[in-house]
N, C-alpha and C positions, 0 to 999 in steps of 0.2 A: 504493500500500500504506500509506503514511503517513497519508493521509486516512482510510482505512478504520479504522486503529487509533485515530485521534483520535476518530472517531465512536463506536467501541465504548467508549472511555474515558468519553465524554460520556454515553452511554446508561447505563453502569454507575453514573455519578455521579447520574443522575436516579433510578435504582432505589434508591439508598442514602438518598434523602431521604424525610422524612415528608410525605406529601401533605396540604396544608391546615394545616400547622403551621410555626411559626417559633421561633427562639430568642429570648433576651431582647434581642438587638440588632436584632430584626426581620429577620433573615436566615433562609434556609431551614433547618429543623431536620434533622439528619443522623442516620440510624440508627447505633446503636453509640456515638454521642457524646451524644445527647439522649434522654431518656426512660428507662424501665426502673425496676427496683426501687430503684436508688440515688437517682434523682430523687424517687421516691415516699417514700423514707425521710425526706427533709427535711419533707415534708408531715405525716408521722406525728409527727415531733418537734414541729412547730408546733402540732399538735392538742393535745398534752399541755399546752403553755403557754396556748393559747387557751381551752381548756375550764377550766383552773385559774382563769384570770382571770374567767370567766363564773360558774362555780358557787361560787366562794369567797364571793360576795355573794348570789347567788340562793338558795342553800340555807339561808341564815340571815336573809334579808331580812325575813321576818315578825317576827322578834325585834327587828330594828333599827327597824322601823316602829311596833311597839307600845310598846317600852320607851324609845326615844329621840325618835321623832316623835309619840308619844302617840296613835296611831290605835287604834280598837277592833279586836278580833281579826278580826271579819267584814270590816271595811273593809281591814285589812292583808292578809288573805287574798285579797280581790278585787284589790287593787292589785298584789300579787305575781303573780297570775294574769294580769292585764292587761299587766304589764311583760314577763313571759316570753312571753306570747302574741304581743305586738307584736314582740319580738325574733325569734321564729321565723317569724312571718308576713312580716317584712321580708326573709327569705331569698329570697322570690320576686322581690323587687326586685334583690337581688344576682345571682340566677340570670339574670334578664332582661337586665341590663346585660352580664353575662359572655357571653351568647349573641349579643346584638344589636350592641353598640357597642364594648365593651372586652373584653380577655381576662380569664380568671380570675386571671391574675397581677396585673394592674393593679387589679382590683376588690378583691382581698384587701388590697393595700397601702393603698388609700384607706380601706377599711372598718376596718382595724386602727388607723389613725391617728385615725379618728372615735371609736372606742371608747376609745382612749387619752385623748382630750380629755375625754370624759364622765367617765371614772374620776378624772381630775385634779380636776374640779369636786366630785365626791363626797368625795374625800379632803380637800380644803380645807374643805368644810362640816363633816365629821366632826372635823376638827382644831380648829376655832374655835367655842367655845361661843356666841359672839355670832350665829352663823349657825344655831343650833339653837333649838328652842322652849324656854321657861323650864322648869326642873325642876318635877316634880309636888310639890304641897304635901301635907303629911300630913293636913290637915283634910278630912274627908268633904264638907264644904260647899263646898270649892274643888276641883272635879275637874280632872284633867290637861287642859291646853289643847293641842289638836292643832296641829301646824305649819300655818301659813297665810301668806298674803301673799308677800312677796319670798323668804322662807325656803323656803316650799313650792315657789315657782317654781324656785329653785336646785336643790332636790331633784329635781324632775321633769325639768328640763332635763338634769341630769347623768345621770339614769336612762335617759332616752329617747335621748340621744346615744349612750350605751353600747348601748342596744337597736338603734339604727340600725347601728352598727358590727358588733355580733354578727350581725345579719341578713345583712349583706353577706359576712361571713366564712363563715357557714353555707351561703350560696348559691353560694360560689365554691370553697372549699377542698376538699371531697370530690371534686368534678368535676375539679379541677386535678390531684389525685393519681391519679384513675382514668384520666385521659387519657394518662398516661405509659406505658401498656402497649399492646402490639400485639394488637388484638382479632381480627386475621385469623389468628392463630396459637393453637392450643390451649394451649400453654404460657403465652402472654401472658394468655389469658382466665383460666386458673387462678391466675396471679399477681394478676390484678385482683380475683378473688374473695378471695384471701388479704389483699389490701390493705384491702378493706372490713371484713373480720373484725378486722384489726389496727387499723383506724381506730377502731372501737368500743373495742378494747382500750386504745388511747392516750387516747381520750376518758375512759375509766375511770381511767387513771393520773392524769390531771389532776384528776379528781373526787376521787380518794383524798386527794391533798394538800390540796385545797380544803376537804373536810368534816372533816379532822382538824387539821392544823397551822394553817390560816388561820382556821377557826372558833374554835379555841382562842385565837388571838390576839385575835379580835374580842370574845370573851366575857371574857377575863382581862386583856388589855393595853389594848385600845381599838380602836374601829372605824376610826380613821384608819390603824392598822396593817394592818387587813384590806383596806381599799381601796388602801392603798399597795402591798401585795404584788401585788394584781391589776393595778395600774398598771405595776409593774415587769415582771410576767409578760407582759403584752400587748406591751410595748416589746421584750422579749427575743424574742418570737415574730416580730416584724418582722425583727430582725437574723438570726435563724435562717433565715427564709424567703428573705431576700435572699442569704444565703450559698450557697443551692442554685441560684441563677439560671442559672449556666452549664450546668447539667445538665437544666433543664426543656425540654420542648417545649410550646409554647403554641398552642392552637387558634385559628385566625383566625376572628373573629366573622363570621357569615353573614347579618346583618340580623335584624330583629325577628321572633321566632317568633310573637308575638301578632298581628302584621300578617298573617302567613300564615294563621293559624287564623281570624281574623276575615274575611279575604278569601274563604276557601273556604266558610265558613258563610253569608256574605251571598250569594255567587254561587249556592250550592245553593238558598237560599231564593228568590232572584229567579227562578231557573229552574223553580220550581214544585215544591219538595220537599213531598210530602204526608205527613200523619201516618201514612197506611197503610204507606208504604214504610219509614218509620222503625221500624216494628215488627219489621222483619227483623233489627234489631241484635242481639237476644238469640238468635234462631234460628240465626244464622250463627256464633256463638261455638263453638269446638271444645270437646270434653269433656276432652281431655288435652293436656299440653304436647307430646306426641310428634307430634301431627297438624300438617299444613302448611296454608298458605293454599290456596284453591281453585286447582287447576291449577299449583301452584308447589311445587317441591321442591329448588330450588337454594339456594346459600348466601345469607346475610343481605345482603351487599353486592349480589349479583346480583339478588336479589328486589327490593330497593328501587329499583334502577335499571332494572328490566325494563319500566317504563312500561306496565303492563297493570292495569286496574282489577280489584279483587276484589269479591266479592258481599256482603261484610259492610257494614253501614251504607250500603246502596245509594242512599239518598236523597242522599248527598253526591256520588255519581257525576254528578248533574245539573250540577255545577259545571264539568265538562269535556265532557259529552255534547251539550249544547245549544249554540245560537248565543250567543256572548258579547254581553251587553247593553252593556257598556262596557269599554274596554281596561284600566281599573284593576281589573276583576274577572276578568281572564284568569288561569286557573289551569293548572298542569301536573298530569299524573297523579300524579307523585311527591308534590306538595304535598297533593293530596287524600288519598293513602294515608297520608302523615305525620299529617295531622289525625285520620284514623281511629284511628291507633295511640294518639294522646294521649287521645281520647275514650274508648277502651276501657279505659285505665288509671284513669280518674277514679273508677269505682265502687270499685276497690280502695283508692284514696286515701280515699274517704268512709268506708269501713268501719273505718279505723284511728283515726278521730277519737275514738270512744268509749273506746278503750284509753288514749289520751293524756289524756282527761278523768280517768281513774282514776289515771294517773301524776301528775297535778297535785296529788293528795293528799299526795305525798311532801314537797312544799315548803310546804304550807299546814296543814291540820288535824292531820296526823300529827306535825308538829313540836311543836305545842302539846299534843297528847296526851302525848308523851314528856316534855315539860317538867313535866307534873304528876305524873310518876311518880318512883320511886326510881332515880336514874341513877348510883349508886355501883357500881363494880367494885373491891372491896377499898378502898383509900384514894383511888382515882381517881374524880373526878366527871366523867362524860362529858357534854359539851354536847349538848343536844337536837338541834341542827342537825347533829351528827356521825353521827346514825343512818344516813344513806345509806352509811356505810362498809360496812355489811353487804352490800347488793346490789352495791356497787362491787367489793369483794374477791371476791365470787362471780363477777362478770363477768370480772374479771382472771384467774380460774382457768378459767372455762368457755370463754372465747374461744380460747385456744391449744388446749385439749382438743378443741373443736369443729373447729378447722381442721386439726389434725394427727392426730386419731384418728377422730372421728365421720365427717367428710367423706370421707377415704380409704376407710374401711370401707363407707360408703354407695355410693361410686363402684364398688367391687368388686361389691357386691351387685346394684345396679341396672344396671350396665354403661353408665352414663351419665356425661357429663363433669361434671355438676353434683353428682350424688349426691343432694342434697336441694334441691328447687326453691325459688325465692324465695317462692312463695305458700305452700308448706308451712311454711317458717320463720315467715312472718307468722301463719299459722293457729295454730301452737304458741304464739306470743306472745299471741294473743287468748284462748286457753284459759287460759293462766297468769294473765291479768288477771282472769278470772272467779273463779278460785280465790283470788286475792289479795283481792278485795273480800269474798268470803265469810269468809275468815280475819280480815280487818279488822273485820267486823261482830261476829264471835264474841269477838275480843279486846277490843273496846270494851265489850261486855256484861260481860265479866269485870272490866275496869277500873272500870266504874260500880258493879258490885256491891261491889267492895272499898271504893270511896269511900263508899258508903251504909253498909256495915257498920262502917266506921271513924268514921262521923259527920263526914266531911270534904267533903260535897257542896258546901258554900259556903265552903270554906277554900282558901287558896292554898298550904297546906302539902303537901309531897310525899307522895303516897299510898304505903302499904306494899305496893307491888307493883313488881317489877323492870321497867325499861323494855325489857328484852330481849324481852318479849312483843310489843312493837310491831315488833321486828326481823323477825318472821315475815312480815308483809305487805310489808315492804321487800324481803325476799328474793324473794318471788313477783313483785312488780312490777319489780324489777331484772332478773330473768330474762326477763320478758315484754319489757322494753325492749331487751335484748340481741338476742333473736330477731327482734323486729319492726323495729328501727331498721336493723340490718345488712341484713336482707332487703329492706326498702323502698328503701334507698339503692342497692343493687345492682339491684333490680328496675327502678326508674325510669331508672337510668343505662343499663342494657343494652337495655331495651325501647324507649326513646325514640329518635326520629330524631336523627341526629348534630347537626343544627342547633338542637336544643331540649334538649340533655342537661342543661345547668346549670339551666335553668328546671324541667325535669321532676324532677331530683334534689331541687330545693328544695321539691317537694311533700312530701317526707318531713318537713321541718321545719315546713311549713305545717300539716301534720296535727297536730303538737305544738301549734302556735298555736291552731288551732281547738279542740283539747282543753282548753287553758287558758281560752279564752273561754267554752266550753261549761260548764266548771266554775263560772266566775263567774256565768253566767246561771242555772245550776241552783241556786246558793245563794240568789239573789234570788227565783227562782220558788218554790222549796221553802218559803222563809220566808213568802212572800206567801200561798201556799195553806194551809200548816199554821197560820198565824197569823190566818186569817180567823175571824170570829165571836167575837172576844175570846179565842181560844185562844193558848197560848204557842207561838211558832214553834220549829221544831226547832233552828235555828241563830241565834237572836236575838242582836242586838248586846249587849244588856244582861245576857245570861246568862253565867255562868262556864262553863269548858270541861266541868266535871262535871255541869252541867245541860243540856248539849247532847244532842240525840238523834242523835248521830253513827252509832249502830248502825243506826237506820232509814235514814239517808242512805246508808250503805254498802250496805245490802241493796237499796236502790233502784238504786244503781250496778251491783250484781251482776246484777239482773234485766235491766236495760237492756243489759248486756254480753252476756248470753245471747242476747237478741233480735238484737243486732248481729252476733254470731258466725254465727247462722243466715243472716242477710242476706249476710255475707261468703261463706259456703259456696255460696250461689246464684250469685254472680259468679265466684268462684275456679274452680269446677268447669266454667265455660263459657268461661274465658279461654283464648285461643290465643296461645302464645308466638311472638314474632317473631325474637328473637336466636338466633344459631346455637348457642351453648353451651347454651342452655336446652333444646334439642331433642335433644342428643346424650348 
């Protein structure tokens, strides 16, 4: 009898453990002790500090590069886009290491330290005039000398060390928080959805401090103080993150997801995947999230372990159906099905790049537009880089309203666990980005008309028009960002195979990166095309902001966004959800 009781106790102990997870001491994570909302709350607090450190400089970086590093406006806008694009693209690297070799816990700590070092370099440069380019001379015959040589090297080393750290944090932190919940339980899945909504809320809290208090410091006290606050903020985020160590459950890395993807693709190609069979990819997408995989209606975990091939993307089935050419190309059915899931998500990822190209305007041309306008509210002069406070405040209001009012109401109406699907949220964001670009074009027309009527087209004097007009496009773009980012993060995390979740979630940030790179490329292409034949380019470097044709540039973005939305509808209507909560 004693032996039986001992075996029962051991079995209960096994049931209380989180399978595939460890604690910070590398021991088995225990249910009730590790994970849950308490553990995730530390992640949310860290996100406030982390995003404060990031946006405190990114939102005002155009000003720093033009006024202190003496770059032209077009070059400064391109450099900011490249910096932010690189930071977000490097999230893929952070996600890869989190899945393959290190846990999200370790990746965050390493990345935060790297960003800390980069910010220290930028603070030192801003503090010492000898590390800055010489001040501009008042004589028109002596134009400002842009930063170059070792000073430029110090600037870019600091910026891109920070970008590397930011990327690692973005690639690990959201997944680390989402992993704290029990996805086999409906309550756990609802808490995870709440986590993603409040992750964006906390991101906005950090942004609010960054674009108000820190931007004011940069404009009125000195940039060394702005960089200094960012440095202190990222250091505090490390301390807060470590203070929650004993509550976290850390997923054990399962090897390189890229190796799995490459192996399946190569094996399928070698076994004779034909272009004809690949055409079945679109045919076999389901029209609604409520439909199941062919012949399968069991739970998510059971489905993925059922070891039966599905009919979608049948060309990949060749990787396991034929005789293996080499042992290194041996694939399991689950590996093939996992790769199919990832490939089906890529069109959704691609359709969000255009939206993020529109979002890039918030930190580039829109800042310079606001700087040319009347920024007084009573006796207070609002820094141009503080304009994002409008969408940030709106996001702070909308995120809790969405989670506590809209979602519960939608769940009652639709009788589903989600209420509003991930793809529906993303679609709303895309529509809002279209409206934002149309509003931006109309506002720019009004601003240019005021400049012309006041005879200030070639003057640096503030125009007699309130900067609050620019706030309209910020509100639309901020709302688009809220719907799309939260929807993308949850979509990629819940739909991706468990061995690829951090990498898949990083696609949300990679989409932002591609958007910033696309914005930089579009500026170059538009200038080249509109400046051919001796004509004046829309966004020429030698032109003042009042001579730019930003209105036409914004209309171009609006038209491209409409085309992109139609493309998105094609894929979203055919996507078949994999995760359990998305179908209930």
